[in-house]
VOVEXVO-888870 format. One record per atom (N, C-alpha, C): x, y, z; residue number from 1; residue in one letter; atom name. Coordinates in steps of 0.1 Angstrom, whole numbers. Atoms other than C-alpha are relative to their C-alpha. Layout:
BEGIN
X_Y_Z_NUM_A_CA
...
This chain:
BEGIN
11_3_-14_1_M_N
183_-1282_326_1_M_CA
-15_9_-2_1_M_C
16_-9_-1_2_F_N
155_-1258_323_2_F_CA
-8_4_-10_2_F_C
18_-7_10_3_K_N
124_-1249_301_3_K_CA
5_16_-1_3_K_C
0_-7_-4_4_N_N
129_-1216_318_4_N_CA
16_5_-4_4_N_C
-17_-5_9_5_D_N
161_-1193_298_5_D_CA
10_8_15_5_D_C
-7_-8_-13_6_F_N
165_-1173_333_6_F_CA
9_-10_11_6_F_C
2_10_-9_7_L_N
167_-1203_350_7_L_CA
15_-10_-3_7_L_C
-16_9_0_8_E_N
194_-1219_330_8_E_CA
9_0_0_8_E_C
-7_-11_-1_9_S_N
214_-1187_326_9_S_CA
7_-4_18_9_S_C
-1_-6_-8_10_L_N
218_-1186_365_10_L_CA
11_-22_2_10_L_C
-8_7_-8_11_T_N
234_-1224_361_11_T_CA
13_-2_-10_11_T_C
-11_2_11_12_K_N
261_-1212_334_12_K_CA
8_8_6_12_K_C
-13_-10_-7_13_V_N
293_-1192_350_13_V_CA
10_-2_-12_13_V_C
-10_-2_0_14_H_N
323_-1179_329_14_H_CA
18_-8_10_14_H_C
-2_2_-12_15_F_N
349_-1194_346_15_F_CA
13_13_10_15_F_C
-2_-14_-1_16_T_N
360_-1159_354_16_T_CA
0_6_13_16_T_C
3_3_-7_17_V_N
339_-1152_371_17_V_CA
0_5_18_17_V_C
-3_-1_-14_18_P_N
346_-1160_407_18_P_CA
9_6_4_18_P_C
-12_-4_-5_19_L_N
375_-1151_404_19_L_CA
-4_23_1_19_L_C
9_-12_7_20_I_N
359_-1112_393_20_I_CA
-4_0_16_20_I_C
7_-4_-16_21_C_N
338_-1118_426_21_C_CA
4_-2_14_21_C_C
-9_1_-11_22_W_N
359_-1132_452_22_W_CA
12_2_3_22_W_C
-8_-3_-5_23_I_N
389_-1118_454_23_I_CA
2_10_8_23_I_C
3_-8_-5_24_P_N
375_-1083_463_24_P_CA
-2_0_12_24_P_C
7_3_-17_25_V_N
357_-1103_495_25_V_CA
12_-3_9_25_V_C
-11_4_-8_26_I_N
391_-1120_503_26_I_CA
9_20_4_26_I_C
-9_-12_-2_27_I_N
409_-1084_504_27_I_CA
-5_8_12_27_I_C
4_0_-14_28_Y_N
385_-1073_529_28_Y_CA
0_-7_7_28_Y_C
1_8_-7_29_Y_N
382_-1096_550_29_Y_CA
14_-5_10_29_Y_C
-12_-2_0_30_V_N
419_-1094_550_30_V_CA
1_16_10_30_V_C
5_-21_-4_31_W_N
412_-1057_557_31_W_CA
-3_-2_15_31_W_C
8_-1_-6_32_K_N
389_-1064_578_32_K_CA
9_-3_15_32_K_C
-4_-2_-7_33_A_N
409_-1083_604_33_A_CA
11_3_7_33_A_C
-12_-12_-1_34_S_N
440_-1063_601_34_S_CA
2_14_4_34_S_C
-2_-12_-5_35_V_N
430_-1028_605_35_V_CA
-15_5_10_35_V_C
5_-2_-6_36_Q_N
397_-1031_618_36_Q_CA
5_-8_17_36_Q_C
3_12_-10_37_G_N
400_-1063_645_37_G_CA
20_5_3_37_G_C
-14_-1_-3_38_E_N
440_-1046_646_38_E_CA
6_-10_5_38_E_C
-9_17_0_39_M_N
454_-1085_645_39_M_CA
12_2_-4_39_M_C
-14_-3_8_40_S_N
490_-1085_639_40_S_CA
-4_-10_-9_40_S_C
-2_10_16_41_S_N
504_-1099_606_41_S_CA
0_-12_5_41_S_C
1_16_-7_42_M_N
513_-1131_623_42_M_CA
-16_-6_1_42_M_C
6_8_-3_43_D_N
480_-1142_634_43_D_CA
-8_3_-13_43_D_C
11_6_11_44_V_N
460_-1133_601_44_V_CA
2_-6_-7_44_V_C
-2_11_13_45_F_N
484_-1151_582_45_F_CA
-5_-11_3_45_F_C
1_12_2_46_L_N
484_-1181_600_46_L_CA
-21_-1_5_46_L_C
16_3_-1_47_H_N
442_-1178_607_47_H_CA
-2_0_-14_47_H_C
5_4_23_48_F_N
444_-1175_564_48_F_CA
7_-13_-1_48_F_C
-3_7_5_49_I_N
465_-1202_561_49_I_CA
-7_-8_11_49_I_C
6_10_-8_50_F_N
445_-1225_589_50_F_CA
-18_3_-16_50_F_C
6_3_10_51_G_N
419_-1213_565_51_G_CA
-5_-9_-15_51_G_C
-12_2_9_52_L_N
437_-1222_537_52_L_CA
-7_-17_2_52_L_C
1_9_-4_53_A_N
437_-1254_551_53_A_CA
-11_-10_2_53_A_C
15_6_3_54_F_N
402_-1265_559_54_F_CA
-10_4_-10_54_F_C
12_-2_9_55_W_N
390_-1255_532_55_W_CA
-2_-13_-17_55_W_C
-6_9_17_56_T_N
409_-1288_515_56_T_CA
-10_-11_3_56_T_C
12_11_-10_57_F_N
384_-1309_543_57_F_CA
-11_4_-6_57_F_C
17_-1_1_58_A_N
355_-1286_535_58_A_CA
-7_-7_-17_58_A_C
0_3_16_59_E_N
359_-1295_494_59_E_CA
-4_-12_1_59_E_C
5_13_6_60_Y_N
362_-1332_499_60_Y_CA
-16_-5_14_60_Y_C
14_2_-7_61_V_N
331_-1333_528_61_V_CA
-7_4_-14_61_V_C
5_-7_9_62_L_N
315_-1315_504_62_L_CA
4_-8_-16_62_L_C
2_13_13_63_H_N
323_-1338_471_63_H_CA
-4_-8_6_63_H_C
8_19_-5_64_R_N
315_-1372_488_64_R_CA
-12_1_2_64_R_C
15_2_-10_65_W_N
288_-1367_508_65_W_CA
-10_11_-1_65_W_C
17_-11_8_66_V_N
268_-1337_493_66_V_CA
-4_-4_-11_66_V_C
1_-1_15_67_F_N
273_-1337_457_67_F_CA
-1_-17_-4_67_F_C
1_14_2_68_H_N
278_-1375_459_68_H_CA
-15_-9_8_68_H_C
12_13_-6_69_F_N
244_-1387_476_69_F_CA
-4_1_-8_69_F_C
9_0_10_70_E_N
221_-1395_453_70_E_CA
-14_-2_3_70_E_C
14_1_-4_71_P_N
184_-1392_468_71_P_CA
-6_-12_-9_71_P_C
3_9_2_72_K_N
162_-1422_461_72_K_CA
-20_8_-12_72_K_C
13_-5_7_73_S_N
130_-1399_453_73_S_CA
1_11_-14_73_S_C
-9_-8_14_74_A_N
129_-1384_420_74_A_CA
2_18_-5_74_A_C
-8_-10_3_75_W_N
129_-1350_427_75_W_CA
13_6_8_75_W_C
-8_-11_-10_76_G_N
158_-1348_453_76_G_CA
11_-9_-13_76_G_C
-3_7_16_77_Q_N
174_-1374_417_77_Q_CA
8_14_-2_77_Q_C
-1_-6_7_78_R_N
166_-1341_402_78_R_CA
7_14_9_78_R_C
-1_-5_-5_79_I_N
179_-1321_423_79_I_CA
16_2_0_79_I_C
-15_9_3_80_H_N
217_-1340_424_80_H_CA
3_2_-8_80_H_C
-3_7_13_81_F_N
215_-1342_391_81_F_CA
3_19_-5_81_F_C
-2_-17_5_82_I_N
211_-1299_391_82_I_CA
13_6_3_82_I_C
-11_2_-13_83_F_N
241_-1302_419_83_F_CA
15_-8_-9_83_F_C
-22_14_3_84_H_N
269_-1325_405_84_H_CA
-7_-4_-12_84_H_C
1_7_15_85_G_N
251_-1349_376_85_G_CA
2_3_-9_85_G_C
1_-9_12_86_V_N
250_-1328_353_86_V_CA
15_4_-6_86_V_C
-12_-3_7_87_H_N
288_-1323_348_87_H_CA
15_-15_0_87_H_C
-5_8_7_88_H_N
294_-1357_354_88_H_CA
-5_-9_-14_88_H_C
-3_6_13_89_D_N
280_-1367_324_89_D_CA
5_12_-13_89_D_C
-4_-12_6_90_F_N
287_-1332_307_90_F_CA
18_6_3_90_F_C
-10_-1_-5_91_P_N
321_-1331_320_91_P_CA
11_12_-6_91_P_C
-7_-11_8_92_K_N
341_-1308_293_92_K_CA
-10_15_-2_92_K_C
10_-10_1_93_D_N
309_-1283_295_93_D_CA
11_9_8_93_D_C
-5_-14_-2_94_R_N
332_-1244_295_94_R_CA
-13_0_14_94_R_C
10_-9_-5_95_L_N
302_-1231_311_95_L_CA
-3_-1_13_95_L_C
1_8_-9_96_R_N
298_-1257_343_96_R_CA
10_-9_4_96_R_C
-12_8_-14_97_L_N
331_-1259_357_97_L_CA
4_5_13_97_L_C
-4_-8_-19_98_V_N
330_-1235_386_98_V_CA
-11_3_6_98_V_C
14_0_-6_99_M_N
302_-1226_408_99_M_CA
-4_11_-5_99_M_C
12_-17_2_100_P_N
275_-1200_399_100_P_CA
2_8_12_100_P_C
0_-10_-4_101_L_N
278_-1171_413_101_L_CA
-20_-6_11_101_L_C
6_3_-8_102_S_N
237_-1185_425_102_S_CA
0_-10_11_102_S_C
5_12_-12_103_A_N
246_-1215_442_103_A_CA
15_3_6_103_A_C
-15_-5_-8_104_S_N
286_-1199_456_104_S_CA
-8_6_10_104_S_C
5_-12_-8_105_I_N
270_-1170_476_105_I_CA
-9_-8_8_105_I_C
9_4_-14_106_P_N
242_-1186_495_106_P_CA
9_-11_8_106_P_C
-9_10_-6_107_M_N
266_-1215_501_107_M_CA
10_2_12_107_M_C
-10_-8_-9_108_A_N
293_-1190_515_108_A_CA
-10_3_9_108_A_C
-1_-5_-9_109_A_N
272_-1173_534_109_A_CA
-9_-11_9_109_A_C
8_6_-2_110_I_N
258_-1203_548_110_I_CA
8_-6_14_110_I_C
-4_8_-8_111_I_N
288_-1215_560_111_I_CA
9_11_5_111_I_C
-5_-13_-5_112_Y_N
301_-1181_568_112_Y_CA
-6_2_21_112_Y_C
4_7_-16_113_I_N
273_-1186_597_113_I_CA
4_-10_12_113_I_C
-4_7_-9_114_L_N
278_-1218_608_114_L_CA
14_5_9_114_L_C
-13_-5_-2_115_F_N
316_-1205_611_115_F_CA
-2_9_12_115_F_C
6_-10_-12_116_S_N
303_-1174_634_116_S_CA
-1_-9_11_116_S_C
5_7_-17_117_V_N
292_-1197_665_117_V_CA
16_-2_0_117_V_C
-15_1_-10_118_F_N
328_-1210_667_118_F_CA
11_12_2_118_F_C
-13_-9_0_119_L_N
354_-1180_661_119_L_CA
-7_13_0_119_L_C
7_-18_2_120_S_N
347_-1142_666_120_S_CA
2_8_-9_120_S_C
9_-8_14_121_E_N
344_-1117_642_121_E_CA
11_2_-3_121_E_C
-13_-4_6_122_Y_N
379_-1111_634_122_Y_CA
9_-12_1_122_Y_C
-4_11_3_123_I_N
393_-1139_636_123_I_CA
-3_-9_-10_123_I_C
12_8_12_124_L_N
364_-1158_613_124_L_CA
-1_10_-12_124_L_C
-2_-6_11_125_A_N
375_-1125_593_125_A_CA
13_-5_-10_125_A_C
-11_1_9_126_A_N
408_-1135_581_126_A_CA
5_-15_0_126_A_C
-1_15_6_127_F_N
401_-1180_587_127_F_CA
-8_5_-12_127_F_C
7_-2_9_128_F_N
373_-1168_560_128_F_CA
6_1_-14_128_F_C
-10_-5_12_129_A_N
396_-1153_539_129_A_CA
6_-7_-7_129_A_C
-9_10_1_130_G_N
417_-1177_540_130_G_CA
-6_-15_-6_130_G_C
4_10_7_131_F_N
391_-1204_531_131_F_CA
-6_1_-12_131_F_C
1_-4_12_132_L_N
378_-1186_506_132_L_CA
12_-2_-15_132_L_C
-7_1_11_133_L_N
408_-1184_483_133_L_CA
2_-17_-1_133_L_C
-6_12_2_134_G_N
412_-1220_489_134_G_CA
-13_-3_-5_134_G_C
10_2_12_135_Y_N
375_-1225_469_135_Y_CA
8_9_-9_135_Y_C
0_0_10_136_L_N
387_-1205_445_136_L_CA
15_-7_-8_136_L_C
-10_6_9_137_I_N
419_-1225_439_137_I_CA
-3_-11_-6_137_I_C
10_8_4_138_Y_N
394_-1253_440_138_Y_CA
-4_0_-15_138_Y_C
7_0_13_139_D_N
371_-1237_415_139_D_CA
10_5_-12_139_D_C
-12_-6_15_140_E_N
402_-1223_389_140_E_CA
5_-16_-2_140_E_C
-2_13_1_141_S_N
421_-1262_396_141_S_CA
-13_-6_-11_141_S_C
4_3_1_142_H_N
394_-1273_387_142_H_CA
-9_-6_-16_142_H_C
4_-3_12_143_Y_N
384_-1255_355_143_Y_CA
16_-5_-10_143_Y_C
-17_8_3_144_A_N
422_-1262_345_144_A_CA
0_-13_-2_144_A_C
-4_10_3_145_M_N
422_-1296_346_145_M_CA
-9_-8_-10_145_M_C
6_4_12_146_H_N
397_-1303_322_146_H_CA
-2_6_-9_146_H_C
-2_-5_5_147_H_N
408_-1279_300_147_H_CA
12_1_-4_147_H_C
-10_0_4_148_A_N
450_-1277_301_148_A_CA
-1_-11_-6_148_A_C
-9_12_1_149_N_N
473_-1303_292_149_N_CA
8_5_8_149_N_C
-17_-1_-11_150_F_N
499_-1306_322_150_F_CA
3_-12_-3_150_F_C
-11_3_2_151_K_N
528_-1321_310_151_K_CA
5_-11_11_151_K_C
-5_6_-12_152_S_N
542_-1334_348_152_S_CA
-3_14_10_152_S_C
1_-10_-10_153_G_N
543_-1315_382_153_G_CA
-13_-5_9_153_G_C
10_-1_-16_154_F_N
519_-1310_416_154_F_CA
-15_1_-14_154_F_C
15_1_10_155_F_N
488_-1303_384_155_F_CA
-1_-13_-13_155_F_C
2_12_8_156_K_N
499_-1330_364_156_K_CA
-7_-14_5_156_K_C
4_13_-10_157_K_N
493_-1358_396_157_K_CA
-16_3_6_157_K_C
21_0_-4_158_I_N
457_-1338_407_158_I_CA
-5_-1_-12_158_I_C
9_2_12_159_K_N
445_-1339_371_159_K_CA
0_-13_-1_159_K_C
0_21_3_160_D_N
453_-1380_367_160_D_CA
-9_-3_9_160_D_C
2_7_-12_161_H_N
441_-1386_402_161_H_CA
-18_9_-3_161_H_C
15_-1_1_162_H_N
402_-1362_387_162_H_CA
0_-6_-11_162_H_C
3_8_10_163_M_N
404_-1380_355_163_M_CA
-3_-11_-1_163_M_C
5_12_-9_164_L_N
399_-1413_379_164_L_CA
-12_3_2_164_L_C
11_0_-6_165_H_N
372_-1399_392_165_H_CA
-10_-1_-8_165_H_C
5_-6_5_166_H_N
356_-1390_367_166_H_CA
-2_-18_-16_166_H_C
1_6_18_167_Y_N
365_-1419_335_167_Y_CA
2_-14_8_167_Y_C
1_8_-3_168_S_N
375_-1445_362_168_S_CA
-10_-2_14_168_S_C
9_3_-7_169_D_N
355_-1449_391_169_D_CA
-7_14_13_169_D_C
3_-5_-4_170_P_N
335_-1425_405_170_P_CA
-1_6_15_170_P_C
3_-2_-16_171_E_N
330_-1430_442_171_E_CA
15_-4_5_171_E_C
-11_1_-6_172_K_N
365_-1428_446_172_K_CA
7_12_-5_172_K_C
-8_-10_5_173_G_N
392_-1399_440_173_G_CA
-10_15_7_173_G_C
13_-18_1_174_F_N
370_-1366_458_174_F_CA
7_16_6_174_F_C
-5_-9_-3_175_G_N
397_-1348_462_175_G_CA
4_6_-15_175_G_C
0_-3_17_176_V_N
400_-1319_434_176_V_CA
14_7_0_176_V_C
-12_-5_-4_177_S_N
426_-1295_443_177_S_CA
14_-5_12_177_S_C
-17_9_-5_178_S_N
446_-1320_466_178_S_CA
-6_-13_7_178_S_C
3_16_1_179_S_N
441_-1357_472_179_S_CA
5_-9_17_179_S_C
-5_4_-16_180_I_N
451_-1355_510_180_I_CA
-11_-7_6_180_I_C
20_8_-6_181_W_N
417_-1363_518_181_W_CA
-2_-13_-2_181_W_C
-3_19_11_182_D_N
417_-1391_496_182_D_CA
7_-11_10_182_D_C
-11_11_-7_183_V_N
448_-1410_519_183_V_CA
-7_1_10_183_V_C
6_-2_-10_184_F_N
433_-1402_548_184_F_CA
-10_-8_-2_184_F_C
14_14_1_185_F_N
399_-1417_540_185_F_CA
2_-12_-9_185_F_C
1_3_1_186_N_N
411_-1439_526_186_N_CA
-5_-4_-19_186_N_C
7_1_13_187_S_N
395_-1433_490_187_S_CA
4_3_-15_187_S_C
-4_-1_12_188_G_N
421_-1427_465_188_G_CA
0_-15_-9_188_G_C
0_6_15_189_F_N
433_-1449_435_189_F_CA
14_-6_3_189_F_C
-9_7_-6_190_P_N
458_-1476_442_190_P_CA
13_5_-11_190_P_C
-18_-8_8_191_I_N
497_-1461_429_191_I_CA
0_-12_-10_191_I_C
-2_10_9_192_K_N
500_-1488_400_192_K_CA
20_4_3_192_K_C
-21_2_3_193_K_N
544_-1497_401_193_K_CA
-1_-4_-13_193_K_C
2_-3_14_194_P_N
554_-1492_370_194_P_CA
11_-20_-4_194_P_C
-12_12_-3_195_T_N
573_-1529_363_195_T_CA
9_-1_-10_195_T_C
-17_2_4_196_K_N
607_-1540_350_196_K_CA
4_4_-11_196_K_C
-4_-8_19_197_T_N
607_-1534_312_197_T_CA
-4_15_2_197_T_C
8_-10_-2_198_E_N
587_-1503_323_198_E_CA
12_11_7_198_E_C
-2_-2_-5_199_V_N
610_-1491_345_199_V_CA
22_5_-6_199_V_C
-14_-3_13_200_K_N
641_-1496_317_200_K_CA
1_10_-15_200_K_C
-5_-8_9_201_K_N
626_-1483_295_201_K_CA
1_17_3_201_K_C
-7_-18_-11_202_Q_N
628_-1450_320_202_Q_CA
17_7_-5_202_Q_C
-14_-1_-9_203_M_N
663_-1454_328_203_M_CA
9_-4_-16_203_M_C
-7_7_12_204_T_N
674_-1463_285_204_T_CA
-7_10_-11_204_T_C
10_-2_9_205_G_N
645_-1447_268_205_G_CA
-2_-6_-12_205_G_C
6_12_13_206_E_N
640_-1478_245_206_E_CA
-17_2_-1_206_E_C
8_3_1_207_T_N
611_-1481_228_207_T_CA
-9_-10_8_207_T_C
10_9_-3_208_I_N
581_-1507_242_208_I_CA
-5_-5_-7_208_I_C
7_3_13_209_D_N
562_-1525_220_209_D_CA
-9_-7_10_209_D_C
17_9_-8_210_H_N
524_-1532_242_210_H_CA
-5_-10_-8_210_H_C
14_11_8_211_S_N
509_-1557_215_211_S_CA
6_-8_2_211_S_C
């Protein structure tokens, strides 16, 4: 993406790097809320869970209205490509599936400052710890969706949801770690109901010829 090797290196990151960077930060904020802030375990837990849940909404907003916003200017389109367009063009690139620290650290700092306007110091610590955990779940889940083969269960469903976003309609399916806000904002994919023949196949184990 860049002719400069240093700038190019800032756009690539191994999937373990966010874990190494942010898990100690999460632990620190939990400690800060519970020890320095002398918050009860229940209060820390509740604000942590609230931050975790709030991440799912922030993830949806960022993906839909920030990452998929395409400016008309040439430089704006270039920025869009750097932040997200490259992922849609090269969805299997292992080094561009989690957010590089060059982007996640400034973004986390900005979001922390915004939250500090509304939340007191120690409540913010517990809340932000949960928020960061939500981000880590998103980042690592996103990597797994592109490189893991889920056979069934929750991760199979969210992988199918994300693959439809990539290969069916990029203007739908903006939730990555959760599709709940796609349901709320009616931006998900219609559920295909199985035909009577397909139901029969599932019940009897018969092989259906689709030719």
